[in-house]
C-alpha positions, 0 to 999 in steps of 0.5 A, a space after each residue: 552495508 546490506 546488499 540485495 540480490 535476485 537469483 534465477 533457479 532452474 528446475 533442479 534448483 540450481 542457480 542459472 542467473 543472477 543480479 547482485 549488489 542491487 541498491 547497497 545499504 538498502 533493503 528489499 520491501 516488495 517484489 512482483 513478478 509479471 511475465 518476463 519482468 520483475 519489479 522490485 522496491 528497496 528503501 532506506 531514505 527514498 524508494 528506488 523502483 527497479 524494473 528487471 528484465 527476465 527475458 533471458 533467465 541466464 542473464 537477468 538485468 536491471 532495465 530501469 529505475 525510478 527514485 521517489 520518496 517513500 516505499 511500497 510494501 505491496 505491488 499489484 499488477 494493473 495491466 501489462 504496462 502499469 503497476 500499483 504500489 501500496 506502502 508508506 510515504 517517507 520524510 528524510 530525517 534531519 540528522 542521520 542517513 535514514 528517513 521516517 515513514 509517514 502515512 500510507 502512500 498509493 502510487 500508479 507506475 507506468 512501466 511501458 518504457 522500461 528504461 524510464 519508469 514513471 509515477 503517474 499518480 500518487 495519494 498519501 492518506 493519514 500521518 505517521 502511524 496510519 496502518 492497513 492489513 494490506 501492508 502485510 496481507 494481499 488478501 485485504 485488497 479489493 481490486 476490480 479493474 473493470 469496475 474501477 474499484 480499489 478498496 482496503 481496510 485502514 486505520 487513519 492516524 493524524 498528528 496534532 497542530 502542535 506536532 506539525 509546528 515541530 516539523 519532526 518526521 518522527 511524530 506519531 499521530 493518534 487514531 481518528 478513523 478505522 474502517 475501509 476506504 473505497 476508491 475509483 481507480 483509472 489510468 486517466 484520473 488515478 485514485 479518487 475517493 468514492 467513500 469511506 465505511 466504518 463499523 465504529 458507531 461511537 466516535 468517542 472511541 478514538 479519544 478513549 483509544 489514546 495513541 494506539 487503536 485496539 477495538 477488534 469488534 469494530 476493526 474492519 479486516 476484509 472488504 468484498 463485493 457481491 452484486 452491487 454491494 460492498 460487504 465489510 467484515 469485522 469481528 463484530 459483524 458484517 455490513 453492506 454498503 452500495 458499491 456506487 454511493 457507498 451508503 449503508 444498506 444493512 448490517 448483521 452483528 455477531 452475538 457475543 
């Protein structure tokens, strides 16, 4: 079985400390170093979220852990005592020692008590097949804590009513939306959807795409803020929306 390890090196790149055999049989999906702590997520059937103390670099140690469904591909700091997780929900397979990943999952972790980390808030969007560039590229995230702003590009897949009847976690959904999701994010209320943005003008494109989304000209890849406007960028053009009401203000299409 696989094992997971954390090594601390000195300035000469010599091993100074280590924590080995973390979550045997699982795989590391994300790590975030913040001050004198490291946060690590591993996954096989459920998501162990580890808090690792690095105060003494020669003797790092696991301070606490939390086991929840799903996993985080990306961990982002909210403040000294809170971490945002962005990844996938998961459903345990009926047979076999593994789980099927499902829709995108966002979570807020409270790590103020390092021995007992907690999940404060979580949201799952879409079904199996839902995807976002943020799962593999942190530059796809727009996060501004002082504005309670959390936004990212996303392709949403949904499974049919017939697929739901089978209760089979392996069922893939079909594309129903491509664009950006814009959230309010606070410690009190968690993730609250502020609005959605899309560059798709003809919704029939989703039916034409079948089970796989491919439309570079209308696929939003990045979202940025300037003043009180949100700008989304695809290969086909740039569109501006209001930061608060998320209503379209204008667009500029690229010439072919």
